[in-house]
LOLUM-543506 format. One line per field, with one value per residue: chain; x, y, z of N, C-alpha, C in turn; residue number from 1. Coordinates in pm, whole numbers, padded with zeros to 5 digits. Atoms other than C-alpha are relative to their C-alpha. Example, Ala and Ser with C-alpha at 12.3 -4.5 7.8 and 13.67 -1.06 7.14 Angstrom:
chain A:A
n_c1 00089:-00082
n_c2 -00119:-00119
n_c3 00000:-00006
ca_c1 01230:01367
ca_c2 -00450:-00106
ca_c3 00780:00714
c_c1 00090:-00077
c_c2 00120:00109
c_c3 00000:00073
n 1:2
END
This chain:
chain A:A:A:A:A:A:A:A:A:A:A:A:A:A:A:A:A:A:A:A:A:A:A:A:A:A:A:A:A:A:A:A:A:A:A:A:A:A:A:A:A:A:A:A:A:A:A:A:A:A:A:A:A:A:A:A:A:A:A:A:A:A:A:A:A:A:A:A:A:A:A:A:A:A:A:A:A:A:A:A:A:A:A:A:A:A:A:A:A:A:A:A:A:A:A:A:A:A:A:A:A:A:A:A:A:A:A:A:A:A:A:A:A:A:A:A:A:A:A:A:A:A:A:A:A:A:A:A:A:A:A:A:A:A:A:A:A:A:A:A:A:A:A:A:A:A:A:A:A:A:A:A:A:A:A:A:A:A:A:A:A:A:A:A:A:A:A:A:A:A:A:A:A:A:A:A:A:A:A:A:A:A:A:A:A:A:A:A:A:A:A:A:A:A:A:A:A:A:A:A:A:A:A:A:A:A:A:A:A:A:A:A:A:A:A:A:A:A:A:A:A:A:A:A:A:A:A:A:A:A:A:A:A:A:A:A:A:A:A:A:A:A:A:A:A:A:A:A:A:A:A:A:A:A:A:A:A:A:A:A:A:A:A:A:A:A:A:A:A:A:A:A:A:A:A:A:A:A:A:A:A:A:A:A:A:A:A:A:A:A:A:A:A:A:A:A:A:A:A:A:A:A:A:A:A:A:A:A:A:A:A:A:A:A:A:A:A:A:A:A:A:A:A:A:A:A:A:A:A:A:A:A:A:A:A:A:A:A:A:A:A:A:A:A:A:A:A:A:A:A:A
n_c1 00123:00109:00116:00123:00071:00137:00067:00131:00009:-00022:-00135:-00053:-00128:-00107:-00008:-00054:-00141:-00079:-00011:-00091:-00136:-00040:-00026:-00123:-00104:-00130:-00018:-00065:00094:00050:00129:00060:00140:00110:00110:00137:00086:00144:00077:00056:00136:00105:00076:00025:-00063:00075:-00018:00025:-00009:-00140:-00053:00102:-00043:-00104:00036:-00092:00017:-00113:-00070:-00091:-00108:-00086:-00088:-00119:-00062:-00058:-00131:-00030:-00026:00076:00120:00057:00129:00097:00132:-00001:00026:-00110:00075:-00078:-00044:-00114:-00112:-00052:-00083:-00116:-00078:-00116:00046:-00051:00081:00105:00060:00097:-00017:00132:00017:00040:-00026:00103:-00010:-00105:00034:-00099:-00021:-00087:-00133:-00053:-00038:-00123:-00102:-00016:00067:00087:-00019:00105:-00033:00110:00007:-00056:00094:00076:00017:00096:00135:00040:00040:00121:00111:00044:00062:00135:00081:00035:00079:00138:00069:00010:00078:-00087:00039:00132:-00008:-00078:00079:00110:-00050:-00065:00089:00129:-00022:00096:-00057:00069:00007:00068:-00099:-00046:00104:-00046:00035:-00078:-00143:-00060:-00083:-00144:-00074:-00047:00108:00050:-00064:-00036:-00023:-00083:00008:-00132:-00096:-00132:-00075:00091:00084:-00081:-00023:00127:00017:-00089:00050:00126:-00029:-00050:00121:00065:00098:-00020:-00017:00025:-00059:00028:-00095:-00028:-00134:-00096:00014:00062:-00103:-00046:00106:-00008:-00120:00030:00099:00135:00060:00042:00139:00060:00061:00135:-00015:-00047:00109:00103:-00045:-00082:00058:-00060:-00053:-00090:-00043:-00141:-00029:-00035:00108:-00021:00126:00068:00041:00090:00137:00005:00094:00124:00124:00000:-00101:00044:00108:-00058:-00062:00083:00056:-00084:-00136:-00050:-00085:-00108:-00069:-00110:-00072:00043:00145:00064:00023:00133:00119:00039:00146:00045:-00047:00077:00136:-00005:-00023:00123:00100:-00056:-00036:-00136:-00016:-00066:-00114:-00104:-00049:-00100:00002:00139:00024:-00072:-00061:00090:00134:00085:00075:00129:-00019:00077:-00095:00010:00125:-00013:-00061:-00072:-00119:-00114:-00062:-00118:-00031:-00114:-00112:-00061:-00144:-00066:-00085:-00136:-00080:00037:-00069:-00144:-00028:00021:-00113:-00122:00003:-00015:-00136:-00091:00017:-00069:-00143:-00039:00009:-00091:-00138:-00044:00042:00074:00139:00083:00078:00140:00018:00129:-00010:-00129:-00029:-00068:-00134:00005:00003:-00107:-00103
n_c2 -00058:00096:-00052:00079:-00014:00045:-00004:00062:00084:-00085:-00051:00114:-00014:00010:-00127:-00099:00029:-00029:-00146:-00046:00040:-00082:-00136:-00003:00071:-00066:-00085:00075:00023:00135:00006:00119:-00024:00084:-00014:00037:-00022:00002:00062:-00094:-00052:00101:-00050:-00143:-00087:-00030:-00136:-00025:-00143:-00040:00013:00046:00069:00095:00140:00067:-00013:-00072:00089:00082:-00088:-00024:00115:-00001:-00132:-00040:-00065:-00046:-00143:-00042:00077:-00022:00066:-00046:-00008:00042:-00112:-00049:-00074:-00044:00121:00053:-00093:00012:00121:-00023:-00096:-00051:-00043:-00126:-00046:00092:-00047:00082:-00015:-00037:-00144:-00061:00099:-00016:00114:-00032:-00107:-00104:-00083:00073:-00002:-00135:-00018:00075:-00050:00100:-00041:00097:-00016:00057:00002:-00066:00015:00129:00072:-00099:00052:00111:-00051:-00080:00092:00070:-00096:-00011:00129:-00001:-00087:00075:00119:-00037:-00077:00077:00121:00118:00074:00060:00107:00110:00068:00072:00116:00096:00051:00041:00044:-00085:-00090:-00127:-00088:-00124:-00097:-00074:-00095:-00138:-00057:00066:-00015:-00117:-00088:00022:-00099:-00111:-00099:-00021:-00091:00074:-00087:00060:-00066:00027:00013:00036:00092:00085:-00082:-00051:00107:00024:-00109:00028:00115:-00028:-00097:00077:00049:-00114:-00060:-00129:00028:-00104:00041:-00076:00025:-00131:-00003:-00005:-00125:00012:00016:00139:00080:-00023:00068:00142:00013:-00012:-00132:-00015:-00042:00029:00133:-00003:-00002:00133:00096:-00029:00007:00116:00130:00087:-00068:00096:-00054:00024:-00085:00065:-00001:-00092:-00046:-00083:00076:00111:-00022:-00117:00032:00041:-00013:-00126:00008:00098:-00061:-00092:00076:00039:00136:00087:-00002:00113:-00032:00098:-00022:00089:-00072:00047:00016:-00102:-00123:00006:00045:00115:00011:-00091:00051:00120:-00044:-00063:00105:00079:-00081:-00032:-00141:00005:00112:00110:-00029:00104:-00016:00094:-00012:-00004:-00056:00095:00100:00002:-00053:00099:00087:-00059:-00128:-00016:00008:00128:00003:-00095:00054:-00107:-00030:00092:00002:00083:00014:-00084:00054:-00101:-00016:00130:00032:00038:-00121:-00070:00066:-00023:-00143:-00029:00055:-00073:-00136:00011:00044:-00112:-00096:00054:-00014:-00141:-00042:00077:00002:-00134:-00091:-00111:-00015:00080:-00075:00038:00022:-00059:-00071:-00068:-00055:00101:-00049:-00077:00093:00097:-00006
n_c3 -00051:-00002:00073:00007:00126:-00027:00128:00013:00118:00116:-00015:-00075:-00069:00099:00072:-00093:-00029:00119:00012:-00105:00037:00115:-00046:-00081:00073:-00001:-00119:-00106:-00110:-00008:-00066:-00059:00035:-00048:00093:-00030:00116:-00026:00108:00097:00016:-00015:-00115:00015:-00099:-00122:-00052:-00141:-00030:00005:00137:00095:00121:-00035:-00016:-00091:-00144:-00059:-00094:00080:00043:-00116:-00022:00085:00014:-00128:00004:00136:00019:00118:00035:00133:00005:00098:-00063:-00140:-00092:-00084:-00101:-00116:-00069:00076:-00014:-00136:-00004:00087:-00079:00074:00132:00051:00113:00041:00124:00071:00144:00051:00014:-00127:-00104:-00102:-00091:-00095:-00094:00024:-00119:-00092:00058:-00015:-00140:-00020:00091:00104:00125:00067:00143:00084:00143:00072:00145:00045:00086:00079:00137:-00005:-00024:00116:00107:-00043:00005:00139:00029:-00057:00086:00120:-00035:-00030:00104:00125:-00031:-00010:-00120:00020:00098:-00059:-00103:00063:00074:-00088:-00106:00057:00139:00071:00100:-00020:00115:-00037:-00047:00118:00040:-00014:-00130:-00104:00022:-00064:00081:00004:-00079:00082:00013:-00136:-00095:-00121:-00114:-00105:-00131:-00055:00110:-00048:00085:00075:00086:00110:00098:00067:00097:00114:00077:00070:00106:00114:00068:00065:-00090:-00065:-00142:-00100:-00128:-00122:-00108:-00059:-00058:00109:00076:00131:00102:-00005:00063:00144:00048:00019:00107:-00052:-00017:-00139:-00016:-00130:-00005:00056:00146:00040:-00011:00100:00138:00036:00030:-00101:-00118:-00063:-00129:-00036:-00115:-00127:-00098:-00112:-00057:00100:00117:-00037:00046:00089:00107:-00064:00077:00075:00105:00100:00076:00096:00108:00113:-00010:00084:-00055:-00078:-00113:-00016:-00128:-00037:-00105:-00131:-00004:-00083:00076:00063:-00073:00082:00006:00106:00128:00037:00033:00132:00099:00011:00067:00132:00009:00053:00094:-00068:-00087:-00010:-00137:-00051:-00146:-00045:-00133:-00086:00087:00116:-00028:-00066:00091:00034:00066:00125:00110:00070:00076:00110:00122:00069:-00078:00005:-00133:-00020:-00143:-00040:00077:00088:-00023:00005:00115:-00039:-00014:-00123:-00112:00011:-00020:-00141:-00076:00036:-00056:-00145:-00031:00028:-00109:-00117:00028:-00012:-00139:-00084:00047:00041:-00108:00059:-00042:00091:00097:-00014:-00144:-00035:-00129:-00001:-00132:-00084:-00030:-00124:-00112:00017:-00107
ca_c1 08790:08482:08179:07820:07664:07288:07151:06822:06694:06733:07041:07229:07525:07737:07652:07725:08053:08179:08105:08289:08592:08597:08580:08872:09076:09445:09394:09539:09237:09136:08781:08637:08278:07963:07643:07270:06996:06633:06352:06261:06108:05927:05821:05650:05804:05696:05673:05702:05697:06077:06165:05976:06000:06209:06206:06355:06385:06598:06680:06831:07032:07163:07321:07572:07659:07811:08167:08136:08263:08063:07706:07596:07230:06936:06616:06725:06605:06879:06700:06812:06829:07061:07278:07311:07456:07694:07935:08221:08011:08169:07941:07615:07454:07165:07203:06874:06741:06595:06738:06410:06492:06769:06712:06890:06840:06999:07292:07335:07348:07630:07818:07761:07695:07412:07498:07262:07248:07016:06901:07029:06709:06609:06672:06477:06179:06176:06168:05903:05688:05679:05607:05307:05182:05189:05052:04744:04671:04731:04527:04825:04717:04354:04440:04699:04468:04179:04391:04577:04297:03991:04147:03946:04040:03962:03890:03674:03993:04056:03735:03772:03599:03844:04185:04423:04640:05000:05256:05370:05031:05002:05074:05255:05245:05511:05447:05803:06115:06401:06626:06334:06106:06389:06457:06088:06077:06371:06214:05865:06007:06187:05841:05732:05525:05488:05592:05444:05615:05494:05773:05779:06129:06296:06370:06175:06496:06606:06270:06306:06656:06511:06261:05961:05724:05690:05325:05108:04952:04600:04710:04892:04591:04358:04576:04759:04674:04907:04975:05276:05369:05734:05710:05868:05629:05617:05355:05278:05249:05055:04715:04801:04592:04244:03883:03925:04242:04094:03788:04019:04163:04032:03797:04043:04345:04555:04709:05046:05196:05536:05631:05449:05096:05029:05042:04696:04355:04285:03917:03869:04076:03893:03559:03660:03785:03467:03253:03474:03562:03917:04027:04249:04536:04862:04978:05293:05231:04920:04758:04892:05113:04985:04636:04371:04177:03858:04010:03782:04096:04035:03693:03826:03906:04064:04373:04716:04871:05211:05360:05604:05841:05944:06288:06372:06663:07010:07159:06964:07108:07462:07447:07305:07581:07854:07745:07717:08053:08228:08079:08211:08555:08568:08467:08678:08989:09006:08846:08624:08287:08026:07864:07541:07464:07114:07235:07521:07486:07640:07971:07859:07833:08136:08392
ca_c2 -04548:-04745:-04701:-04823:-04881:-04910:-04992:-05122:-05315:-05020:-04840:-05147:-05189:-05282:-04962:-04749:-04926:-04902:-04529:-04480:-04676:-04483:-04148:-04236:-04413:-04329:-04149:-04426:-04422:-04770:-04861:-05115:-05162:-05291:-05345:-05356:-05379:-05273:-05387:-05065:-05037:-05367:-05233:-04891:-04598:-04511:-04191:-04088:-03753:-03753:-03876:-03965:-04168:-04438:-04815:-05025:-05045:-04794:-05063:-05278:-04984:-04919:-05265:-05176:-04809:-04811:-04716:-04597:-04260:-04249:-04357:-04391:-04469:-04430:-04510:-04642:-04430:-04222:-04106:-03943:-04290:-04409:-04099:-04144:-04491:-04371:-04205:-04157:-04033:-03758:-03741:-03897:-03886:-04016:-04079:-03906:-03562:-03496:-03681:-03670:-04007:-03840:-03628:-03314:-03123:-03393:-03407:-03031:-03033:-03288:-03085:-03357:-03253:-03427:-03478:-03560:-03591:-03330:-03389:-03748:-03876:-03562:-03724:-04034:-03837:-03600:-03885:-04068:-03755:-03719:-04092:-04043:-03756:-03980:-04289:-04104:-03864:-04114:-04390:-04624:-04721:-04783:-04994:-05200:-05274:-05375:-05607:-05769:-05805:-05844:-05951:-05661:-05476:-05107:-04966:-04706:-04544:-04422:-04217:-03842:-03771:-03994:-03933:-03689:-03408:-03449:-03277:-03072:-02897:-02866:-02614:-02777:-02608:-02680:-02595:-02571:-02546:-02695:-02973:-03193:-02923:-02778:-03115:-03172:-02831:-02929:-03262:-03134:-02841:-03096:-03239:-02890:-02796:-02446:-02432:-02213:-02215:-02104:-02080:-01779:-01872:-01864:-01532:-01473:-01449:-01794:-01938:-01779:-01926:-02276:-02203:-02136:-01845:-01722:-01694:-01690:-02017:-01913:-01836:-02167:-02365:-02193:-02218:-02549:-02887:-03063:-02944:-03119:-03073:-03036:-02822:-02913:-03002:-02714:-02552:-02319:-02588:-02852:-02886:-02620:-02803:-02818:-02778:-02414:-02481:-02786:-02584:-02341:-02617:-02702:-03002:-03139:-03097:-03362:-03335:-03509:-03558:-03718:-03486:-03536:-03658:-03391:-03119:-03227:-03250:-03603:-03599:-03297:-03455:-03790:-03611:-03404:-03713:-03905:-03619:-03585:-03227:-03323:-03541:-03741:-03760:-03951:-04010:-04168:-04056:-04045:-03919:-04231:-04505:-04746:-04593:-04757:-05044:-04840:-04541:-04405:-04403:-04767:-04687:-04440:-04522:-04189:-04210:-04370:-04480:-04618:-04720:-04432:-04538:-04207:-04194:-04557:-04596:-04746:-04402:-04254:-04512:-04466:-04086:-04070:-04295:-04107:-03759:-03870:-04049:-03751:-03527:-03754:-03756:-03378:-03342:-03619:-03616:-03267:-03109:-02890:-02749:-02989:-02863:-03054:-03023:-02971:-02837:-02596:-02458:-02784:-02597:-02381:-02692:-02880:-02965
ca_c3 07604:07694:07470:07498:07158:07194:06851:06724:06424:06186:06307:06416:06648:06347:06160:06467:06541:06183:06181:06511:06392:06065:06244:06476:06208:06248:06580:06793:07021:07131:07232:07469:07360:07525:07331:07362:07101:07134:06907:06724:06463:06516:06857:06829:07013:07366:07567:07931:08107:08084:07732:07416:07096:07263:07278:07554:07930:08117:08374:08101:07971:08321:08322:08049:08099:08447:08351:07990:07871:07547:07469:07106:07055:06826:07017:07358:07655:07815:08128:08450:08602:08324:08353:08729:08670:08393:08633:08383:08093:07883:07579:07463:07123:06917:06544:06466:06387:06732:07034:07226:07383:07583:07896:07779:08104:08315:08074:08084:08464:08440:08178:07917:07554:07372:07006:06721:06342:06189:05834:05828:05667:05476:05137:05234:05363:05066:04814:05016:05035:04658:04632:04861:04644:04339:04512:04633:04351:04069:04238:04272:04622:04529:04227:04413:04705:04479:04268:04554:04810:04584:04249:04112:03794:03851:03509:03683:03815:03458:03440:03419:03749:03938:03780:03948:03817:03706:03923:03626:03626:04003:04274:04564:04904:05164:05528:05653:05438:05634:05505:05401:05266:05060:04896:04828:04658:04438:04337:04255:04062:03846:03769:03666:03971:04105:04471:04746:05086:05427:05683:05915:06034:05692:05514:05196:04993:05110:05005:04662:04630:04666:04390:04609:04652:05013:05114:05425:05538:05438:05081:05057:05174:04930:04620:04638:04490:04734:05089:05236:05602:05704:06017:06350:06629:06877:07096:06806:06539:06735:06567:06309:06045:06193:06082:05977:05776:05603:05501:05320:05103:04757:04742:04482:04711:04885:05230:05273:05618:05668:05956:06287:06354:06614:06349:06234:06398:06277:06369:06144:05869:05874:05871:05568:05385:05461:05335:05022:05108:05019:04730:04960:05202:05235:05592:05726:06084:06301:06620:06791:06653:06558:06518:06737:06582:06589:06411:06134:05922:05832:05685:05429:05066:04973:05189:05149:05477:05571:05903:05969:05692:05536:05697:05628:05387:05396:05347:05638:05878:05749:05743:06096:06232:06043:06151:06513:06512:06354:06621:06894:06729:06705:07068:07224:07007:06856:07164:06950:07049:06906:06587:06633:07003:07142:07478:07408:07761:07889:07884:08179:08395:08266:08533
c_c1 -00111:-00126:-00116:-00067:-00136:-00080:-00139:-00003:00009:00142:00073:00131:00115:00019:00062:00148:00089:00020:00097:00145:00053:00037:00134:00117:00131:00027:00077:-00089:-00054:-00131:-00026:-00150:-00094:-00121:-00134:-00084:-00146:-00073:-00073:00060:-00111:-00089:-00022:00064:-00095:00032:-00028:00003:00143:00058:-00108:00065:00118:-00057:00103:-00027:00122:00078:00098:00118:00098:00102:00130:00075:00078:00131:00037:00023:-00081:-00121:-00044:-00130:-00081:-00135:-00001:-00024:00124:-00062:00092:00053:00121:00123:00063:00093:00129:00088:00113:-00037:00052:-00086:-00102:-00061:-00096:00014:-00134:-00013:-00038:00016:-00097:-00004:00109:-00047:00107:00033:00094:00143:00067:00050:00127:00115:00028:-00071:-00083:00009:-00112:00039:-00112:00008:00045:-00096:-00078:-00022:-00104:-00143:-00051:-00046:-00132:-00122:-00054:-00064:-00143:-00094:-00050:-00090:-00146:-00070:-00019:-00065:00083:-00043:-00133:00006:00074:-00085:-00112:00049:00055:-00094:-00133:00013:-00091:00074:-00077:00007:-00065:00098:00059:-00102:00040:-00028:00082:00150:00051:00086:00145:00068:00043:-00107:-00054:00076:00021:00032:00077:-00012:00126:00098:00141:00068:-00091:-00083:00077:00024:-00129:-00024:00083:-00057:-00126:00017:00054:-00116:-00069:-00102:00041:-00001:-00026:00050:-00044:00101:00040:00141:00110:-00020:-00056:00102:00052:-00103:00004:00121:-00025:-00112:-00143:-00048:-00046:-00142:-00043:-00072:-00136:00004:00041:-00113:-00104:00044:00062:-00081:00052:00051:00081:00061:00144:00043:00043:-00121:00040:-00137:-00080:-00055:-00093:-00143:-00015:-00091:-00124:-00119:00002:00096:-00043:-00112:00053:00056:-00099:-00060:00079:00141:00031:00088:00102:00069:00103:00082:-00035:-00153:-00069:-00019:-00143:-00106:-00058:-00151:-00056:00040:-00084:-00143:-00004:00021:-00126:-00107:00046:00024:00147:00009:00066:00111:00097:00073:00101:00006:-00144:-00012:00058:00051:00020:-00135:-00084:-00083:-00132:00013:-00083:00090:-00023:-00128:00006:00066:00080:00123:00104:00071:00119:00042:00130:00129:00082:00151:00081:00074:00137:00086:-00032:00070:00148:00037:-00015:00117:00127:00004:00020:00144:00102:-00010:00071:00151:00047:00000:00106:00146:00052:-00035:-00064:-00141:-00088:-00082:-00148:-00024:-00129:00004:00133:00036:00060:00133:00005:00007:00115:00108:00139
c_c2 -00105:00065:-00097:00030:-00066:00012:-00057:-00078:00079:00054:-00096:00033:00000:00132:00108:-00023:00031:00150:00055:-00033:00082:00142:00011:-00069:00080:00084:-00071:-00027:-00142:-00002:-00137:00022:-00099:00031:-00031:00033:00001:-00041:00098:-00031:-00105:00035:00149:00081:00027:00142:00002:00151:00052:-00002:-00056:-00070:-00094:-00141:-00063:00034:00068:-00087:-00091:00082:00025:-00112:00007:00132:00045:00074:00049:00151:00058:-00091:00042:-00078:00050:00018:-00041:00119:00033:00097:00045:-00120:-00062:00087:-00009:-00121:00020:00108:00066:00063:00139:00058:-00107:00054:-00100:00027:00027:00151:00073:-00100:00012:-00119:00018:00116:00109:00078:-00069:-00004:00136:00023:-00076:00054:-00095:00048:-00114:00028:-00068:00014:00063:-00025:-00136:-00075:00095:-00047:-00110:00051:00080:-00089:-00070:00091:00013:-00132:-00008:00088:-00078:-00119:00034:00066:-00078:-00136:-00128:-00087:-00073:-00119:-00121:-00078:-00083:-00126:-00107:-00061:-00053:-00061:00077:00096:00131:00089:00133:00105:00081:00104:00141:00058:-00059:00025:00129:00079:-00047:00108:00118:00106:00041:00110:-00078:00099:-00073:00084:-00038:-00027:-00021:-00095:-00084:00082:00054:-00104:-00036:00107:-00027:-00112:00036:00107:-00069:-00063:00111:00070:00141:-00025:00124:-00050:00094:-00043:00133:00013:00007:00130:-00026:-00024:-00143:-00092:00015:-00071:-00149:-00022:00011:00144:00013:00054:-00025:-00135:-00001:-00002:-00137:-00101:00020:-00033:-00133:-00127:-00108:00087:-00102:00063:-00040:00088:-00085:00005:00087:00036:00077:-00084:-00117:00033:00113:-00025:-00060:00022:00126:-00008:-00096:00059:00097:-00072:-00032:-00139:-00100:-00015:-00128:00052:-00112:00030:-00110:00062:-00056:-00002:00112:00133:00011:-00041:-00115:-00020:00088:-00051:-00119:00036:00062:-00104:-00083:00074:00047:00150:00019:-00118:-00119:00048:-00116:00023:-00108:00002:00035:00060:-00088:-00109:-00131:00061:-00107:-00079:00060:00137:00007:-00002:-00124:-00013:00089:-00065:00104:00045:-00109:00007:-00095:00009:00069:-00048:00105:00010:-00126:-00019:-00039:00123:00075:-00059:00033:00145:00036:-00047:00080:00138:-00004:-00037:00111:00107:-00045:00014:00143:00047:-00069:00017:00140:00107:00128:00007:-00075:00087:-00027:-00045:00069:00079:00072:00063:-00104:00052:00077:-00089:-00102:00019:-00026
c_c3 -00006:-00057:00013:-00132:00016:-00129:00003:-00131:-00131:00002:00093:00070:-00099:-00075:00089:00026:-00120:-00017:00102:-00035:-00116:00044:00074:-00069:-00002:00123:00111:00119:-00008:00079:00061:-00010:00066:-00087:00064:-00123:00043:-00127:-00090:-00136:00009:00118:-00017:00113:00117:00047:00149:00022:-00014:-00141:-00091:-00118:00028:00002:00092:00144:00060:00097:-00073:-00050:00114:00021:-00080:-00003:00123:-00007:-00139:-00003:-00116:-00015:-00139:-00008:-00118:00067:00147:00093:00083:00100:00113:00078:-00069:00021:00139:00014:-00079:00061:-00078:-00134:-00036:-00112:-00033:-00128:-00058:-00149:-00067:00001:00125:00112:00118:00097:00104:00089:-00010:00128:00098:-00052:00018:00142:00036:-00087:-00115:-00127:-00058:-00150:-00078:-00146:-00081:-00150:-00051:-00092:-00091:-00143:-00006:00014:-00120:-00115:00033:-00011:-00142:-00045:00052:-00082:-00121:00031:00025:-00118:-00129:00021:00001:00118:-00021:-00094:00057:00100:-00062:-00069:00094:00104:-00055:-00139:-00095:-00092:00002:-00123:00032:00049:-00115:-00045:00040:00138:00114:-00014:00064:-00098:00001:00084:-00086:-00024:00137:00074:00129:00111:00108:00127:00075:-00112:00053:-00098:-00088:-00098:-00119:-00107:-00073:-00107:-00125:-00088:-00078:-00106:-00123:-00078:-00078:00087:00042:00151:00084:00135:00111:00107:00060:00057:-00106:-00078:-00139:-00110:-00004:-00065:-00151:-00060:-00024:-00100:00045:00006:00145:00010:00144:-00008:-00067:-00152:-00052:-00001:-00109:-00142:-00041:-00027:00094:00113:00077:00126:00033:00117:00119:00092:00118:00059:-00104:-00116:00034:-00044:-00100:-00122:00064:-00092:-00088:-00118:-00111:-00086:-00106:-00122:-00112:00023:-00085:00055:00078:00114:00018:00132:00026:00113:00137:00004:00074:-00070:-00049:00101:-00081:-00006:-00110:-00137:-00046:-00039:-00140:-00110:-00022:-00079:-00138:-00016:-00033:-00094:00068:00090:-00007:00132:00035:00152:00044:00139:00108:-00091:00075:00034:00070:-00100:-00044:-00066:-00128:-00123:-00085:-00083:-00125:-00121:-00076:00080:-00022:00134:00002:00146:00040:-00067:-00073:00017:-00016:-00131:00051:00024:00129:00121:-00002:00026:00148:00085:-00027:00063:00151:00037:-00025:00107:00126:-00017:00020:00144:00087:-00042:-00034:00101:-00054:00058:-00100:-00093:00016:00145:00042:00131:00013:00135:00094:00049:00133:00123:-00006:00105:-00057
n 1:2:3:4:5:6:7:8:9:10:11:12:13:14:15:16:17:18:19:20:21:22:23:24:25:26:27:28:29:30:31:32:33:34:35:36:37:38:39:40:41:42:43:44:45:46:47:48:49:50:51:52:53:54:55:56:57:58:59:60:61:62:63:64:65:66:67:68:69:70:71:72:73:74:75:76:77:78:79:80:81:82:83:84:85:86:87:88:89:90:91:92:93:94:95:96:97:98:99:100:101:102:103:104:105:106:107:108:109:110:111:112:113:114:115:116:117:118:119:120:121:122:123:124:125:126:127:128:129:130:131:132:133:134:135:136:137:138:139:140:141:142:143:144:145:146:147:148:149:150:151:152:153:154:155:156:157:158:159:160:161:162:163:164:165:166:167:168:169:170:171:172:173:174:175:176:177:178:179:180:181:182:183:184:185:186:187:188:189:190:191:192:193:194:195:196:197:198:199:200:201:202:203:204:205:206:207:208:209:210:211:212:213:214:215:216:217:218:219:220:221:222:223:224:225:226:227:228:229:230:231:232:233:234:235:236:237:238:239:240:241:242:243:244:245:246:247:248:249:250:251:252:253:254:255:256:257:258:259:260:261:262:263:264:265:266:267:268:269:270:271:272:273:274:275:276:277:278:279:280:281:282:283:284:285:286:287:288:289:290:291:292:293:294:295:296:297:298:299:300:301:302:303:304:305:306:307:308:309:310:311:312:313:314:315:316:317:318:319:320:321:322:323:324:325:326:327:328:329:330:331:332:333:334:335:336:337:338:339:340:341:342:343:344:345:346:347:348:349:350:351
END
């Protein structure tokens, strides 16, 4: 079978190929492989009206997929133009939690399943989220920046009016309790934190099983010392944390966002941080990436920022590749209905 492996600088061609070979080990299936590599994450992701969060040129992708039966990718754009060239394509997949760089509708119309790897970086993001809580609330970021950029010893960060609370004395609020939120709940409970969870799509009993207390969003915002966002970006959740929601939060609270930038009204957030109506924020994602040079973000001293790193770990890359490769094996070799498929209605169009 001919396979196109379209890796990048995080989920490399080598990682994808090893996972594919491991999944088909002993099956007798032989692969002829073509490769391409895009420059994510060094190059920020792009967006068009057709696909989003991709890096690369669809015209370059078209050059290698003409007669392939399988496409494995991470961030390369799989557009209608690419699919039209890939005449023999049987299955396509992205080793990521949401294959938004693939035109699902066009695949469905061709009877092609689109596979993905949900939860592949949930452990990485959960650990990073708790790290962001500590970095911001315990002044790790402020002290590091002062010492490294100004050679300044910040004894003032030990004064009572500046120090933050320990997690074991805090109430942590999670907006969304999927794979990532559930792991964050487990970690912060180990610190001794009380956990409140708002997730209208998860039964209250399931939330209690993960050690959380199911509450409405307004209650969570009012009572929590840390508000950590883990909701999916949808029409309903876009801008869900705006001026009104921020006003409900304690002035001693911290907002943590490792989910999606569009969940937050950043103008309202930056204004609240500037006016000290919040103790601080820790952000791994933004209204645009990278933020514009004139963003007020860069004028704030009560925020910890990172360049969309939460999902970056060796395990995340390996898990994503493995889950995707196993899905391809089950579909191609075992002829099973794909477990992780974003367009299950492909079957209605399959020839």
